[in-house]
C-alpha positions in Angstrom: 103.2 116.9 85.0 106.4 114.9 85.0 107.4 116.2 88.4 104.0 115.3 89.9 104.1 111.9 88.2 107.7 111.2 89.5 106.7 112.4 93.0 103.8 109.9 93.2 104.6 107.1 90.8 108.4 106.9 90.2 108.3 103.3 91.3 106.4 102.4 88.1 109.6 103.1 86.2 111.7 100.6 88.2 112.1 97.1 86.9 112.3 95.8 90.5 108.7 97.1 91.1 107.4 95.0 88.2 109.4 92.0 89.1 107.9 92.1 92.6 104.4 92.5 91.1 105.0 89.4 88.9 106.2 87.4 92.0 103.1 88.4 93.9 100.8 87.4 91.1 102.6 84.1 90.7 102.2 83.5 94.4 98.5 83.9 94.0 98.0 87.4 95.4 95.6 89.6 93.4 96.1 93.3 94.1 92.9 95.4 94.1 93.3 98.8 92.6 90.6 101.4 93.3 90.9 104.6 91.2 88.6 106.5 93.5 88.3 107.0 97.2 85.6 104.9 98.9 83.2 107.9 99.2 83.5 108.6 95.5 83.0 105.1 94.2 79.9 103.8 92.4 77.7 102.0 94.9 75.7 99.2 93.2 73.5 98.7 96.2 72.1 102.2 95.8 71.7 102.0 92.0 69.7 98.8 92.3 67.1 100.6 94.4 66.1 102.8 91.5 
């Protein structure tokens, strides 16, 4: 698990990454994070039809 994590998310362990995120937030940028690909996401427009 560690190797896969490091391959894809090693930047999360770097203080510079978090400093850059803080700077972006302070500049007013809100970063959207989507845990699923678009075709796998819940689609409210469909659920409201039921």
